[in-house]
N, CA, C and O atoms as a DFTB+ gen file, in Angstrom:
548 C
 N C O
     1  1      -3.958     -17.920      19.695
     2  2      -4.121     -16.477      19.307
     3  2      -5.334     -16.063      18.685
     4  3      -5.592     -16.736      17.686
     5  1      -6.242     -15.087      18.980
     6  2      -7.408     -15.002      18.432
     7  2      -7.201     -14.899      16.909
     8  3      -6.099     -14.737      16.384
     9  1      -8.380     -15.012      16.247
    10  2      -8.529     -14.772      14.538
    11  2      -9.651     -13.415      14.601
    12  3     -10.815     -13.503      14.210
    13  1      -9.104     -12.305      15.110
    14  2     -10.236     -11.342      15.318
    15  2      -9.856     -10.487      14.094
    16  3      -8.664     -10.210      13.960
    17  1     -10.818     -10.006      13.115
    18  2     -10.657      -9.192      11.906
    19  2     -10.338      -8.048      12.394
    20  3     -10.783      -7.645      13.468
    21  1      -9.438      -7.320      11.577
    22  2      -9.512      -5.866      11.587
    23  2      -9.584      -5.216      10.383
    24  3      -8.790      -5.340       9.450
    25  1     -10.468      -4.582      10.424
    26  2     -11.283      -4.060       9.026
    27  2     -10.407      -2.435       8.805
    28  3     -10.449      -1.533       9.641
    29  1      -9.800      -2.381       7.748
    30  2      -8.872      -1.258       7.307
    31  2      -9.441      -0.749       5.960
    32  3      -8.964      -1.015       4.857
    33  1     -10.659       0.114       6.231
    34  2     -11.452       0.524       4.908
    35  2     -11.850      -0.380       3.590
    36  3     -11.745      -0.259       2.370
    37  1     -12.306      -1.239       4.408
    38  2     -12.730      -2.350       3.254
    39  2     -11.990      -3.364       2.912
    40  3     -12.256      -4.095       1.958
    41  1     -11.030      -3.491       3.636
    42  2     -10.081      -4.286       3.879
    43  2      -9.936      -5.099       5.257
    44  3      -9.522      -4.536       6.271
    45  1     -10.231      -6.197       5.240
    46  2     -10.222      -7.262       6.733
    47  2      -9.019      -8.084       6.581
    48  3      -8.782      -8.857       5.653
    49  1      -8.292      -7.830       7.592
    50  2      -7.221      -8.393       7.805
    51  2      -7.173      -9.272       9.189
    52  3      -7.157      -8.788      10.321
    53  1      -7.153     -10.727       8.844
    54  2      -7.283     -11.550      10.167
    55  2      -5.666     -11.945      10.164
    56  3      -4.796     -11.328       9.549
    57  1      -5.456     -13.220      11.070
    58  2      -4.113     -13.583      11.354
    59  2      -3.723     -14.636      10.095
    60  3      -2.610     -15.099       9.844
    61  1      -4.847     -14.839       9.467
    62  2      -4.522     -15.980       8.213
    63  2      -4.757     -15.389       6.949
    64  3      -4.345     -15.921       5.918
    65  1      -5.383     -14.338       6.954
    66  2      -6.034     -13.956       5.571
    67  2      -6.246     -12.284       5.188
    68  3      -6.573     -11.522       6.097
    69  1      -6.100     -11.916       4.200
    70  2      -6.377     -10.333       3.795
    71  2      -7.716     -10.564       2.801
    72  3      -7.609     -11.200       1.752
    73  1      -8.888     -10.025       3.210
    74  2      -9.845     -10.099       2.609
    75  2     -10.136      -8.425       1.938
    76  3      -9.795      -7.392       2.513
    77  1     -10.815      -8.497       0.653
    78  2     -11.378      -7.397       0.189
    79  2     -12.551      -7.598      -0.595
    80  3     -12.807      -8.776      -0.843
    81  1     -13.273      -6.791      -1.014
    82  2     -14.905      -7.150      -1.151
    83  2     -14.671      -8.258      -2.721
    84  3     -15.570      -8.999      -3.118
    85  1     -13.507      -8.155      -3.312
    86  2     -13.574      -8.917      -4.614
    87  2     -12.580     -10.141      -4.420
    88  3     -12.737     -11.064      -5.220
    89  1     -11.363     -10.305      -3.262
    90  2     -10.836     -11.425      -3.395
    91  2     -10.360     -11.566      -2.045
    92  3     -10.506     -10.678      -1.206
    93  1      -9.729     -12.788      -1.795
    94  2      -9.193     -13.248      -0.470
    95  2      -7.916     -13.739      -0.560
    96  3      -7.699     -14.831      -1.086
    97  1      -7.010     -13.019      -0.084
    98  2      -5.454     -13.869      -0.071
    99  2      -5.194     -14.144       1.435
   100  3      -5.326     -13.414       2.417
   101  1      -4.794     -15.393       1.308
   102  2      -3.856     -16.170       2.625
   103  2      -2.993     -15.390       2.700
   104  3      -2.696     -14.793       1.665
   105  1      -2.332     -15.122       3.819
   106  2      -1.089     -14.613       4.474
   107  2       0.003     -15.416       3.894
   108  3       0.974     -14.968       3.284
   109  1      -0.275     -16.724       4.165
   110  2       0.943     -17.915       4.458
   111  2       1.414     -17.723       2.876
   112  3       2.584     -18.066       2.712
   113  1       0.811     -17.292       1.797
   114  2       1.121     -17.045       0.339
   115  2       2.057     -15.852      -0.016
   116  3       2.854     -15.836      -0.954
   117  1       1.788     -14.668       1.056
   118  2       2.604     -13.328       0.759
   119  2       4.119     -13.529       1.358
   120  3       4.421     -13.827       2.513
   121  1       4.932     -13.295       0.306
   122  2       6.368     -13.135       0.373
   123  2       6.984     -11.658       0.671
   124  3       7.895     -11.418       1.464
   125  1       6.314     -10.760      -0.109
   126  2       6.700      -9.292       0.362
   127  2       5.260      -8.596      -0.183
   128  3       4.446      -8.966      -1.029
   129  1       5.343      -7.199       0.862
   130  2       4.486      -6.469       0.600
   131  2       5.043      -5.171       0.108
   132  3       6.168      -4.798       0.443
   133  1       4.305      -4.517      -0.645
   134  2       4.800      -3.178      -0.910
   135  2       3.683      -2.014      -1.160
   136  3       2.621      -2.483      -1.568
   137  1       3.695      -0.824      -1.027
   138  2       2.746       0.052      -0.928
   139  2       3.165       1.265      -1.624
   140  3       4.237       1.678      -1.179
   141  1       2.699       1.945      -2.528
   142  2       2.803       3.051      -3.298
   143  2       1.757       3.740      -3.999
   144  3       0.688       3.256      -4.368
   145  1       2.288       5.262      -4.190
   146  2       1.273       6.286      -4.816
   147  2       1.356       6.364      -6.206
   148  3       1.732       7.437      -6.677
   149  1       1.012       5.214      -7.147
   150  2       1.311       5.761      -8.368
   151  2       0.946       6.977      -9.159
   152  3       1.655       7.708      -9.851
   153  1      -0.302       7.013      -8.894
   154  2      -0.653       8.414      -9.654
   155  2      -0.113       9.838      -9.212
   156  3      -0.282      10.872      -9.857
   157  1       0.555       9.726      -8.024
   158  2       1.367      10.958      -7.889
   159  2       2.432      11.542      -8.502
   160  3       2.873      12.681      -8.347
   161  1       2.990      10.235      -9.555
   162  2       4.101      10.562     -10.088
   163  2       3.801      11.192     -11.541
   164  3       4.611      11.769     -12.266
   165  1       2.357      10.927     -11.800
   166  2       2.047      11.664     -13.156
   167  2       1.464      13.160     -12.873
   168  3       1.719      14.080     -13.650
   169  1       0.683      13.336     -11.733
   170  2       0.078      14.397     -11.356
   171  2       0.877      15.464     -10.943
   172  3       0.568      16.630     -11.192
   173  1       2.104      15.079     -10.196
   174  2       2.721      16.217      -9.441
   175  2       3.562      16.912     -10.313
   176  3       3.564      18.137     -10.193
   177  1       4.344      16.360     -11.244
   178  2       5.030      17.364     -12.091
   179  2       4.311      18.108     -13.087
   180  3       4.901      18.968     -13.742
   181  1       2.600      17.760     -13.338
   182  2       1.939      18.662     -13.963
   183  2       1.452      19.862     -13.314
   184  3       1.271      20.975     -13.809
   185  1       1.269      19.461     -12.130
   186  2       0.890      20.708     -11.238
   187  2       1.839      22.023     -10.885
   188  3       1.545      23.216     -10.809
   189  1       3.209      21.258     -10.685
   190  2       4.498      22.251     -10.518
   191  2       4.552      23.065     -11.607
   192  3       4.526      24.296     -11.585
   193  1       4.671      21.939     -13.122
   194  2       4.736      22.895     -14.214
   195  2       3.573      24.107     -14.617
   196  3       3.754      25.256     -15.020
   197  1       2.446      23.432     -14.365
   198  2       1.346      24.518     -14.641
   199  2       1.845      25.845     -13.851
   200  3       2.124      26.912     -14.397
   201  1       1.904      25.561     -12.408
   202  2       1.982      26.404     -11.629
   203  2       3.000      27.582     -11.867
   204  3       2.760      28.763     -11.612
   205  1       4.331      27.019     -12.465
   206  2       5.483      27.668     -12.708
   207  2       5.473      28.539     -13.946
   208  3       6.108      29.583     -14.101
   209  1       4.549      27.877     -14.912
   210  2       4.151      28.558     -16.399
   211  2       3.177      29.865     -15.918
   212  3       3.253      30.966     -16.463
   213  1       2.361      29.591     -14.939
   214  2       1.382      30.555     -14.661
   215  2       1.738      31.460     -13.922
   216  3       1.112      32.517     -13.997
   217  1       2.808      31.349     -13.010
   218  2       3.339      32.043     -12.208
   219  2       4.515      33.330     -13.225
   220  3       4.928      34.412     -12.808
   221  1       4.732      32.802     -14.349
   222  2       5.890      33.380     -15.235
   223  2       4.878      34.392     -16.001
   224  3       5.362      35.475     -16.330
   225  1       3.732      34.179     -16.264
   226  2       2.960      34.846     -17.236
   227  2       2.001      35.379     -16.388
   228  3       0.956      35.742     -16.928
   229  1       2.124      35.532     -15.007
   230  2       0.775      36.088     -13.815
   231  2       0.376      37.311     -14.443
   232  3      -0.826      37.537     -14.582
   233  1       1.432      38.311     -14.929
   234  2       1.127      40.070     -15.179
   235  2       0.535      39.845     -16.209
   236  3      -0.139      40.852     -16.424
   237  1       0.309      38.826     -17.313
   238  2      -0.584      39.086     -18.825
   239  2      -1.878      38.355     -18.212
   240  3      -2.845      38.637     -18.919
   241  1      -2.175      37.654     -17.323
   242  2      -3.322      36.531     -16.937
   243  2      -4.359      37.424     -15.982
   244  3      -3.907      38.149     -15.095
   245  1      -5.601      37.325     -16.207
   246  2      -6.438      37.411     -15.105
   247  2      -6.413      36.498     -14.012
   248  3      -5.783      35.447     -14.118
   249  1      -7.095      36.819     -12.870
   250  2      -7.326      35.969     -11.675
   251  2      -8.056      34.666     -11.862
   252  3      -7.854      33.577     -11.326
   253  1      -9.036      35.071     -12.830
   254  2      -9.817      33.714     -13.215
   255  2      -8.936      32.903     -13.839
   256  3      -8.896      31.710     -13.536
   257  1      -8.041      33.476     -14.873
   258  2      -7.358      32.586     -15.822
   259  2      -6.162      31.799     -14.644
   260  3      -5.810      30.623     -14.732
   261  1      -5.722      32.702     -13.663
   262  2      -4.830      31.817     -13.302
   263  2      -5.305      30.821     -12.007
   264  3      -4.513      30.043     -11.476
   265  1      -6.478      30.941     -11.655
   266  2      -7.238      29.840     -10.924
   267  2      -7.543      28.890     -11.852
   268  3      -7.607      27.737     -11.427
   269  1      -7.781      29.108     -13.199
   270  2      -8.200      27.970     -14.186
   271  2      -7.108      27.008     -14.237
   272  3      -7.225      25.791     -14.093
   273  1      -5.637      27.900     -14.534
   274  2      -4.548      27.170     -14.596
   275  2      -3.926      26.112     -13.618
   276  3      -3.410      25.023     -13.869
   277  1      -4.112      26.708     -12.522
   278  2      -3.286      26.520     -11.005
   279  2      -4.290      25.275     -10.485
   280  3      -3.908      24.114     -10.346
   281  1      -5.594      25.739     -10.240
   282  2      -6.396      24.888      -9.065
   283  2      -6.691      23.296      -9.837
   284  3      -6.407      22.323      -9.138
   285  1      -7.089      23.105     -10.843
   286  2      -7.287      21.891     -11.468
   287  2      -6.196      20.671     -11.206
   288  3      -6.477      19.554     -10.771
   289  1      -4.836      21.176     -11.590
   290  2      -3.857      20.313     -11.446
   291  2      -3.442      20.097      -9.851
   292  3      -3.013      19.022      -9.433
   293  1      -3.630      21.265      -9.026
   294  2      -3.296      20.917      -7.757
   295  2      -4.217      20.212      -6.914
   296  3      -3.777      19.670      -5.901
   297  1      -5.631      20.137      -7.242
   298  2      -6.835      19.325      -6.947
   299  2      -6.341      17.997      -7.278
   300  3      -5.972      17.260      -6.363
   301  1      -6.286      17.534      -8.740
   302  2      -5.608      16.489      -9.203
   303  2      -4.715      15.667      -8.218
   304  3      -4.921      14.515      -7.834
   305  1      -3.582      16.577      -7.856
   306  2      -2.374      15.990      -7.158
   307  2      -2.794      15.667      -5.929
   308  3      -2.490      14.586      -5.425
   309  1      -3.615      16.658      -5.248
   310  2      -4.304      16.014      -3.943
   311  2      -5.257      14.862      -3.902
   312  3      -5.416      14.339      -2.799
   313  1      -5.934      14.368      -4.951
   314  2      -6.606      13.344      -4.920
   315  2      -5.593      12.269      -5.186
   316  3      -5.738      11.130      -4.741
   317  1      -4.534      12.649      -5.938
   318  2      -3.698      11.334      -6.211
   319  2      -3.005      11.092      -5.074
   320  3      -2.674       9.946      -4.771
   321  1      -2.760      11.987      -4.443
   322  2      -1.716      11.636      -2.836
   323  2      -2.637      10.585      -1.939
   324  3      -2.121       9.967      -1.008
   325  1      -4.161      10.412      -2.316
   326  2      -5.048      10.006      -1.419
   327  2      -5.030       8.442      -1.657
   328  3      -5.184       7.546      -0.828
   329  1      -4.760       8.346      -3.270
   330  2      -4.941       6.999      -3.874
   331  2      -3.677       6.278      -3.835
   332  3      -2.643       6.943      -3.771
   333  1      -3.614       4.874      -3.870
   334  2      -2.564       4.130      -3.393
   335  2      -2.700       2.522      -3.760
   336  3      -3.771       1.972      -4.018
   337  1      -1.819       2.081      -3.743
   338  2      -1.899       0.538      -4.438
   339  2      -1.016      -0.129      -3.415
   340  3      -0.020       0.480      -3.021
   341  1      -1.324      -1.441      -2.909
   342  2      -0.866      -2.406      -2.090
   343  2      -0.528      -3.494      -2.952
   344  3      -1.459      -4.024      -3.559
   345  1       0.695      -3.948      -3.125
   346  2       1.132      -5.113      -3.881
   347  2       1.163      -6.149      -3.117
   348  3       1.459      -5.826      -1.967
   349  1       0.969      -7.364      -3.264
   350  2       1.175      -8.739      -2.356
   351  2       2.058      -9.376      -3.307
   352  3       1.435      -9.604      -4.344
   353  1       3.413      -9.801      -3.373
   354  2       4.064     -10.724      -4.001
   355  2       4.200     -11.998      -3.381
   356  3       4.077     -12.144      -2.165
   357  1       4.502     -13.127      -4.344
   358  2       4.683     -14.448      -4.024
   359  2       4.760     -15.062      -5.229
   360  3       4.337     -14.447      -6.208
   361  1       5.263     -16.267      -5.374
   362  2       5.436     -17.064      -6.512
   363  2       3.951     -17.413      -6.977
   364  3       3.561     -17.353      -8.143
   365  1       3.214     -17.775      -5.910
   366  2       1.883     -18.231      -6.184
   367  2       0.834     -17.080      -6.612
   368  3      -0.030     -17.335      -7.451
   369  1       0.938     -15.758      -5.989
   370  2       0.179     -14.731      -6.324
   371  2       0.444     -14.019      -7.545
   372  3      -0.504     -13.544      -8.170
   373  1       1.643     -13.889      -7.962
   374  2       1.819     -13.325      -9.247
   375  2       1.496     -11.771      -9.145
   376  3       0.874     -11.239     -10.065
   377  1       1.985     -10.897      -7.834
   378  2       1.768      -9.617      -7.841
   379  2       0.490      -9.126      -7.906
   380  3       0.156      -8.386      -8.831
   381  1      -0.460      -9.536      -6.804
   382  2      -1.966      -9.258      -6.507
   383  2      -1.711      -7.491      -6.109
   384  3      -0.851      -7.039      -5.353
   385  1      -2.434      -6.960      -6.646
   386  2      -2.591      -5.413      -6.551
   387  2      -3.824      -5.009      -5.702
   388  3      -4.852      -5.500      -6.168
   389  1      -4.005      -4.321      -4.685
   390  2      -5.136      -3.800      -4.111
   391  2      -5.207      -2.113      -3.862
   392  3      -4.542      -1.503      -3.025
   393  1      -6.038      -1.617      -4.667
   394  2      -6.149      -0.390      -4.626
   395  2      -7.414       0.296      -3.533
   396  3      -8.455      -0.243      -3.158
   397  1      -6.949       1.475      -3.255
   398  2      -7.669       2.027      -2.271
   399  2      -7.125       3.577      -1.708
   400  3      -6.295       4.258      -2.310
   401  1      -7.656       3.884      -0.680
   402  2      -7.383       5.089       0.023
   403  2      -6.139       4.899       0.518
   404  3      -6.071       3.798       1.064
   405  1      -4.873       5.659       0.567
   406  2      -3.480       5.419       1.016
   407  2      -3.411       5.133       2.523
   408  3      -2.645       4.271       2.953
   409  1      -4.244       5.884       3.362
   410  2      -4.130       5.730       4.622
   411  2      -4.811       4.467       4.960
   412  3      -4.219       3.905       5.881
   413  1      -5.980       3.737       4.488
   414  2      -6.565       2.606       4.715
   415  2      -5.495       1.373       4.610
   416  3      -5.297       0.480       5.435
   417  1      -4.766       1.629       3.146
   418  2      -3.832       0.766       2.674
   419  2      -2.428       0.578       3.419
   420  3      -1.726      -0.426       3.288
   421  1      -2.080       1.802       4.307
   422  2      -0.909       1.758       5.298
   423  2      -1.422       0.950       6.564
   424  3      -0.603       0.198       7.092
   425  1      -2.501       1.020       7.019
   426  2      -3.166       0.569       8.041
   427  2      -2.925      -0.909       7.665
   428  3      -2.224      -1.572       8.430
   429  1      -3.479      -1.531       6.477
   430  2      -3.858      -2.890       6.014
   431  2      -2.211      -3.309       5.984
   432  3      -1.777      -4.358       6.461
   433  1      -1.564      -2.490       5.465
   434  2      -0.133      -2.930       5.289
   435  2       0.637      -3.280       6.700
   436  3       1.326      -4.292       6.835
   437  1       0.456      -2.447       7.580
   438  2       0.952      -2.622       8.874
   439  2       0.316      -3.650       9.425
   440  3       0.974      -4.163      10.331
   441  1      -0.836      -4.203       9.199
   442  2      -1.730      -5.250       9.900
   443  2      -1.473      -6.588       9.463
   444  3      -1.527      -7.563      10.213
   445  1      -1.143      -6.637       8.023
   446  2      -0.413      -7.681       7.370
   447  2       1.163      -8.242       7.645
   448  3       1.614      -9.387       7.609
   449  1       1.804      -6.935       7.936
   450  2       3.128      -7.221       8.243
   451  2       3.343      -7.946       9.782
   452  3       4.143      -8.843      10.051
   453  1       2.417      -7.303      10.662
   454  2       2.501      -7.843      12.166
   455  2       1.671      -9.062      12.066
   456  3       1.766      -9.659      13.138
   457  1       0.985      -9.619      11.336
   458  2       0.361     -11.079      11.248
   459  2       1.611     -11.719      10.588
   460  3       1.979     -12.727      11.191
   461  1       2.314     -11.413       9.570
   462  2       3.162     -12.120       9.263
   463  2       4.473     -12.614      10.076
   464  3       5.075     -13.687      10.034
   465  1       4.722     -11.287      10.928
   466  2       5.721     -11.348      11.828
   467  2       5.335     -12.516      13.160
   468  3       6.133     -13.268      13.719
   469  1       3.978     -12.379      13.401
   470  2       3.385     -13.323      14.461
   471  2       3.400     -14.893      13.904
   472  3       3.470     -15.844      14.682
   473  1       3.333     -15.031      12.588
   474  2       2.970     -16.202      12.097
   475  2       4.597     -16.894      11.797
   476  3       4.843     -18.081      12.013
   477  1       5.506     -16.007      11.321
   478  2       7.134     -16.485      11.413
   479  2       7.374     -16.754      12.627
   480  3       7.842     -17.880      12.797
   481  1       7.215     -16.088      13.605
   482  2       7.535     -16.247      14.985
   483  2       7.068     -17.758      15.688
   484  3       7.731     -18.463      16.450
   485  1       5.823     -17.965      15.204
   486  2       5.259     -18.976      15.824
   487  2       5.896     -20.209      14.832
   488  3       6.203     -21.205      15.488
   489  1       6.115     -20.304      13.547
   490  2       6.802     -21.181      12.887
   491  2       7.978     -21.443      13.643
   492  3       8.162     -22.635      13.892
   493  1       8.861     -20.598      14.092
   494  2      10.188     -20.562      14.701
   495  2      10.195     -21.330      15.919
   496  3      11.038     -22.178      16.214
   497  1       9.104     -20.947      16.675
   498  2       9.282     -21.529      17.979
   499  2       8.768     -22.960      17.942
   500  3       9.184     -23.749      18.791
   501  1       7.849     -23.372      16.974
   502  2       7.091     -24.811      17.121
   503  2       8.116     -25.838      16.421
   504  3       7.912     -27.051      16.371
   505  1       9.436     -25.080      15.797
   506  2      10.321     -26.029      15.080
   507  2      11.048     -27.056      16.361
   508  3      11.423     -26.598      17.440
   509  1      11.132     -28.347      16.012
   510  2      11.597     -29.124      16.957
   511  2      13.128     -28.883      16.880
   512  3      13.534     -28.675      15.736
   513  1      14.086     -28.868      17.892
   514  2      15.569     -28.663      17.915
   515  2      16.214     -29.958      16.846
   516  3      15.986     -31.156      16.679
   517  1      17.149     -28.911      16.259
   518  2      17.902     -30.321      15.315
   519  2      18.648     -30.932      16.211
   520  3      19.199     -30.268      17.089
   521  1      18.777     -32.163      16.148
   522  2      19.499     -33.322      16.846
   523  2      20.475     -33.978      15.704
   524  3      20.022     -34.369      14.628
   525  1      21.772     -34.050      16.029
   526  2      22.572     -34.849      15.434
   527  2      22.486     -36.204      15.458
   528  3      22.835     -36.811      16.471
   529  1      21.967     -36.924      14.246
   530  2      21.563     -38.302      14.088
   531  2      22.535     -39.521      14.372
   532  3      22.239     -40.651      14.761
   533  1      23.756     -38.992      14.077
   534  2      25.194     -39.636      14.581
   535  2      26.159     -39.088      15.433
   536  3      27.202     -38.501      15.147
   537  1      25.539     -39.432      16.806
   538  2      26.386     -38.596      17.951
   539  2      27.833     -39.374      17.841
   540  3      28.108     -40.573      17.799
   541  1      28.544     -38.327      17.816
   542  2      30.278     -38.956      17.873
   543  2      30.484     -38.672      19.682
   544  3      30.078     -37.743      20.380
   545  1      31.276     -39.887      20.029
   546  2      31.297     -40.021      21.550
   547  2      33.107     -39.205      21.796
   548  3      33.584     -39.091      22.925
């Protein structure tokens, strides 16, 4: 099998490792891969709340005040939707986190999961068959 790197937005995934500009993680150490958008939980309720309050008092506000109250939280929510964190867990890694653009992290997660699947299939295929040391006649 080739060890051809797959570059996913600054994250290079090979058959044996995941490299970022700051760290290299061996795939054999990874037990669990998780992808989240943590900033979205904080910005989405604020954007919804500000929009609701602004619409409630829209008859008392000018267009510029409405824009000032609605646009920044919506823009912050759109930016937060682009940010993501890829968490790699195992006993030896202790929850390493890789931050980046969500779409790049989705591709990196898919590449990591595919490499892990191929590695696990190879391990299971190369295991010798279990034989009984004491054959019964």
